[in-house]
C-alpha positions in Angstrom: 7.2 3.1 14.3 4.9 0.6 16.5 1.5 1.1 16.8 1.8 1.8 20.1 4.4 4.8 19.4 1.5 6.2 17.3 -1.0 6.0 19.8 1.0 7.5 22.2 1.6 10.4 19.7 -2.0 10.9 19.5 -2.6 11.1 23.1 -0.3 13.5 23.6 -1.7 15.9 20.9 -4.9 15.1 22.3 -4.3 16.1 25.7 -3.0 19.7 24.1 -6.4 20.0 22.7 -7.7 19.4 25.9 -9.8 16.4 24.3 -8.7 13.2 26.5 -11.5 10.8 27.5 -10.9 9.3 31.2 -9.4 6.1 30.0 -7.2 7.7 27.6 -6.3 10.2 30.5 -5.0 7.4 32.3 -3.3 5.7 29.2 -1.2 8.8 28.9 -0.2 9.0 32.6 0.8 5.4 33.0 2.9 6.1 29.8 4.8 9.1 31.9 5.3 7.5 34.6 6.9 4.2 33.2 10.2 5.8 32.4 12.1 9.0 32.8 12.8 8.8 29.1 9.0 9.2 29.0 8.5 12.2 31.0 11.4 14.1 30.2 10.0 13.4 26.2 6.3 14.4 27.5 7.9 18.2 29.1 9.9 18.9 25.7 7.3 18.0 24.0 4.6 20.5 26.3 6.9 23.2 26.8 5.3 26.8 26.8 8.5 28.2 25.7 9.2 25.7 23.4 6.0 25.8 21.3 5.8 29.8 21.5 9.5 29.9 19.6 8.7 27.5 17.0 4.7 27.2 16.5 4.9 29.7 13.8 8.0 27.9 12.1 6.0 24.3 12.0 2.5 25.2 12.1 1.8 24.3 8.8 2.6 20.7 8.5 -0.2 18.2 8.2 -0.6 17.0 11.8 -1.2 13.2 10.6 2.6 13.3 9.1 3.7 14.8 12.4 2.0 12.3 14.8 3.7 9.3 12.5 6.6 11.6 12.5 7.2 12.2 16.4 5.8 8.7 17.1 8.7 7.0 15.5 11.4 9.1 18.2 9.4 8.5 21.3 11.7 5.5 22.9 14.2 8.4 24.2 14.7 11.8 25.2 16.1 13.4 28.4 15.8 13.8 32.0 13.7 16.2 33.5 10.0 15.8 35.7 6.7 17.7 35.1 3.7 16.1 36.0 0.9 15.7 33.2 -1.8 17.8 34.7 0.3 21.6 35.2 0.6 22.9 31.6 -3.0 22.9 31.5 -2.9 26.8 29.7 -1.3 25.1 26.6 -4.8 22.9 26.0 -6.5 26.4 24.6 -3.8 26.9 21.5 -5.8 23.7 20.0 -4.7 20.9 17.3 -2.8 23.1 15.3 -0.4 23.7 18.6 -0.6 20.4 19.3 0.9 19.6 16.0 3.1 22.3 16.0 4.4 20.4 19.2 4.5 17.2 18.0 7.4 18.0 15.0 9.2 19.6 16.9 9.8 17.3 19.6 10.5 14.9 16.8 13.2 18.0 15.6 14.5 18.5 18.6 15.1 15.0 18.9 16.7 14.5 15.9 19.2 17.5 17.0 20.3 16.0 20.0 20.8 12.3 19.4 21.3 12.5 15.6 23.5 16.0 14.9 26.7 14.7 13.4 30.0 17.3 14.0 29.4 20.4 12.2 30.6 21.2 8.2 29.1 24.1 8.0 31.1 28.1 8.5 31.2 29.4 12.1 29.7 32.6 10.7 26.1 32.7 11.9 23.9 33.5 8.1 22.2 36.3 8.1 18.6 35.9 8.7 16.3 35.8 5.9 12.8 36.9 6.7 10.1 34.9 4.3 8.0 37.4 1.9 5.1 39.0 2.4 2.2 41.4 1.2 2.9 44.0 -1.0 3.2 45.6 -4.9 3.9 47.8 -6.8 1.3 49.8 -8.6 2.4 51.5 -12.0 -0.8 54.5 -12.9 -1.4 55.2 -16.2 0.7 58.0 -16.2 3.9 56.3 -15.6 3.3 57.3 -12.2 4.2 54.2 -9.2 2.5 53.9 -6.3 4.5 51.3 -3.5 1.4 49.3 -1.9 3.8 47.5 0.9 2.9 49.9 4.1 -0.2 52.2 3.3 -2.9 52.9 4.9 -6.9 52.4 4.4 -7.9 55.1 1.9 -7.8 56.3 -1.5 -4.7 55.7 -3.6 -5.8 57.5 -6.8 -8.0 58.2 -9.5 -7.6 56.4 -13.0 -10.6 57.7 -15.9 -13.1 58.2 -13.0 -12.5 55.1 -10.7 -11.4 55.5 -6.9 -8.7 52.9 -6.4 -8.7 52.5 -2.4 -6.8 50.8 -0.3 -9.5 48.1 2.1 -7.8 45.9 4.8 -4.2 44.9 3.1 -5.6 45.0 -0.4 -6.0 47.2 -3.7 -10.0 48.1 -4.8 -11.1 49.5 -7.7 -14.9 51.3 -6.9 -16.7 50.1 -9.7 -19.5 52.3 -9.0 -18.0 55.4 -10.1 -15.9 54.5 -13.3 -15.8 57.2 -16.0 -16.8 57.5 -19.7 -13.2 58.6 -20.5 -10.6 56.8 -22.8 -9.5 53.5 -21.4 -6.4 53.6 -19.0 -4.4 50.6 -18.0 -2.9 50.3 -14.5 -0.2 47.4 -14.0 0.3 45.7 -10.6 3.7 43.9 -10.0 4.8 41.6 -7.2 8.7 42.0 -6.7 10.3 38.8 -5.3 9.6 38.5 -1.6 6.2 40.5 -2.3 2.3 38.7 -3.2 -0.6 41.0 -3.6 -4.7 41.0 -3.9 -6.5 43.5 -5.5 -10.4 43.5 -6.9 -10.8 44.7 -10.5 -13.5 46.7 -11.3 -16.3 44.0 -12.2 -15.9 42.8 -8.8 -12.9 40.1 -9.9 -10.3 39.3 -7.2 -7.0 38.2 -8.4 -4.4 36.8 -5.9 -0.9 37.7 -7.3 2.3 35.6 -6.7 6.0 36.9 -6.1 7.7 37.5 -8.9 4.7 38.4 -11.0 2.6 41.6 -13.1 -1.3 41.9 -14.0 -1.8 44.7 -16.3 -6.0 45.7 -16.3 -8.0 48.6 -17.5 -9.5 50.7 -14.7 -12.9 50.2 -16.2 -14.0 47.2 -18.5 -15.6 48.7 -21.5 -16.6 47.1 -24.8 -17.7 43.6 -25.0 -15.1 42.0 -23.5 -12.8 42.5 -19.9 -9.4 41.7 -21.3 -6.0 41.6 -18.7 -3.1 40.4 -18.9 -0.8 38.2 -16.8 2.9 37.0 -16.0 4.1 35.0 -13.4 1.3 33.3 -11.4 -2.1 34.7 -10.2 -5.5 33.2 -8.9 -8.8 34.4 -10.3 -11.9 34.5 -9.0 -13.8 35.8 -11.3 -17.4 38.1 -11.6 -19.9 36.1 -14.3 -21.2 38.6 -17.0 -22.6 36.1 -19.9 -22.4 39.2 -22.3 -18.8 40.5 -21.3 -15.9 37.1 -21.3 -13.0 37.5 -19.1 -10.0 36.7 -21.3 -6.7 36.4 -19.4 -3.5 37.0 -21.9 -0.8 35.2 -21.2 2.1 37.1 -24.0 1.4 35.8 -27.1 1.4 32.0 -25.6 -2.1 31.7 -23.7 -5.3 33.1 -23.5 -7.7 31.9 -21.2 -11.2 32.8 -21.6 -14.2 32.8 -19.3 -17.5 33.4 -18.5 -17.3 33.4 -14.6 -15.0 30.8 -12.6 -12.1 30.6 -10.3 -9.0 29.1 -11.8 -4.9 29.4 -10.8 -2.1 30.1 -13.8 1.2 29.6 -13.4 3.1 31.2 -16.0 6.9 31.8 -14.8 9.4 32.4 -17.6 11.2 29.3 -16.0 9.2 27.2 -15.5 8.6 24.3 -18.4 5.1 24.7 -19.1 1.8 27.4 -18.5 -0.3 25.7 -16.2 -3.8 27.1 -15.8 -5.8 25.0 -13.6 -9.8 24.8 -13.1 -11.2 25.0 -9.3 -15.0 25.9 -10.4 -16.9 26.6 -14.0 -15.6 26.4 -17.0 -12.3 27.9 -18.6 -11.3 27.9 -22.6 -7.6 27.8 -23.3 -6.0 28.3 -27.0 -2.4 29.2 -28.2 -3.4 32.5 -29.9 -1.2 32.0 -32.9 -2.9 28.5 -33.9 -6.3 28.0 -34.9 -8.3 28.8 -32.1 -11.0 25.7 -32.8 -8.0 23.6 -31.1 -8.7 25.1 -27.7 -9.6 23.2 -24.9 -12.2 23.2 -22.2 -11.3 22.4 -18.6 -13.7 21.4 -15.9 -13.1 21.4 -12.6 -10.0 19.8 -11.4 -8.6 19.7 -14.8 -5.3 21.6 -15.9 -4.5 22.5 -19.3 -0.4 22.7 -19.6 0.7 24.7 -23.0 4.7 24.1 -23.8 4.8 25.7 -27.2 2.1 25.3 -29.5 0.7 21.9 -28.0 -1.8 21.8 -25.8 -2.2 18.9 -22.8 -5.0 18.6 -20.2 -3.9 16.6 -17.0 -6.9 15.4 -14.9 -7.5 15.0 -10.9 -5.1 17.8 -9.7 -4.2 18.4 -6.3 -6.0 21.9 -6.2 -4.9 22.0 -2.6 -1.1 22.0 -3.9 -1.8 24.3 -6.4 -3.3 26.6 -4.2 -0.9 26.2 -1.6 0.9 30.2 -1.8 -2.5 31.6 -1.7 -3.3 29.7 1.5 0.1 31.1 2.8 1.9 27.5 2.4 4.6 26.0 0.5 3.7 21.9 -0.4 6.6 20.2 -1.4 4.4 16.8 -2.4 6.3 15.2 -5.3 8.3 18.1 -6.0 11.9 17.5 -7.0 14.8 19.9 -5.5 14.9 22.3 -8.3 11.0 23.4 -8.2 11.4 23.7 -4.7 14.3 26.3 -5.4 12.4 28.0 -7.9 9.3 28.6 -5.1 12.4 29.4 -3.1 13.7 32.2 -5.0 10.5 33.9 -5.3 9.9 33.9 -2.3 12.7 35.0 -0.2 14.3 36.9 -3.1 17.7 34.4 -3.5 19.4 33.3 -6.3 20.0 29.6 -6.1 23.3 27.9 -7.1 24.0 24.6 -7.3 28.2 23.8 -6.5 28.4 20.3 -7.5 25.3 19.2 -9.6 22.0 18.7 -8.9 20.8 16.3 -6.3 18.5 14.2 -7.0 15.6 14.3 -4.7 12.2 15.1 -3.7 10.1 15.7 -1.2 7.0 16.0 0.6 4.9 17.7 2.9 3.9 21.4 3.8 5.7 24.5 5.8 4.3 27.7 6.2 5.7 30.4 3.7 6.1 32.4 7.4 9.0 30.8 8.7 12.9 32.5 7.9 15.0 30.4 5.0 17.3 29.4 7.8 14.5 27.7 9.6 13.1 26.3 6.4 16.7 24.9 5.6 17.0 23.2 8.3 13.9 21.0 7.9 15.1 20.4 4.1 18.7 19.7 5.3 17.2 16.5 7.2 17.7 14.8 3.1 20.9 14.0 1.5 21.2 17.4 0.7 23.0 20.8 2.0 23.1 24.1 2.2 25.2 27.4 2.7 24.2 30.6 2.6 26.3 33.6 1.5 24.6 36.8 1.4 21.7 36.6 -0.6 22.8 33.7 -2.5 21.9 30.2 -1.5 24.4 27.2 -2.2 23.0 24.0 -2.5 25.6 20.9 -1.9 25.2 17.2 -2.1 25.9 16.0 1.0 
């Protein structure tokens, strides 16, 4: 990568963002007119058709990384002719579009310039779509309600509390909570689903795929206790007289007064990880001396493996909360970690055909792209894939 190529990549991004100054516009125009290959590359990178088709797939990449990536590909491309000023409608798309186009161009160059003879089966695999908003609500009497496509309105009434669907999330109305015997509801997100619920006290909970939350329909007594499996993000309403306790089976208790934190407690992960965003939480193992519990400060993560608790500091909260923000963040992740995330979100089974490749990844991707599109990106490493139904076969190249 050269400084000049990186500079040109930045100019193209600013062109799409309509933020070029006069000198930058002249510099970009000079580069375009210097060679047919430059003009062809510019056309490919700013084509409305290409952008429309690929923007959703690639917009979540970090724009700085994308600019660096495409700057390596700038020197050569195919022929075509387009003046600099003919694509002004694209300028309204802003920097997210610019970033997407930059990556698209890099990916296109990769396909045309470096593609080797195909080694995969001729039949195109069925498109496996990404996960979406949805969950199953189990009421206290055992009835189940599928929440995937419900319209706004009252879903049910439990122990005097109204359960309302409002703009894609479930809300328990605390203003009408009754005093009847405590009843419990359970929200379950299957693989390929995630959902948000507002509990009777106003606490918001986001559930990742393959997770569950069990909670009372009204918080009575001197504590607010819920049970979670899988992964969830909590934004807890403060109530000094009634602590909020999250229980992970018999493996962990997290006690808070008012705070925001993420819990990752999937059975196939090596540890239960509680990461604090703000406020304060106390994390302990129920079967041990509670005095050995640890108190976290923002940016710290408690890791429970068996009966042991360790604390990690300066955790990358953007990576930890990527799922909640509609992203995969693979920074520093090995192949197995990446595959576990894909299994949950795309509702697939991963099979390693000839051993597990020792590969690490870096970068972000939207969770809203089809599995085949995501695999096309991951294939640029030493890993290959084959899709058979809902089975993803992982291969060493």
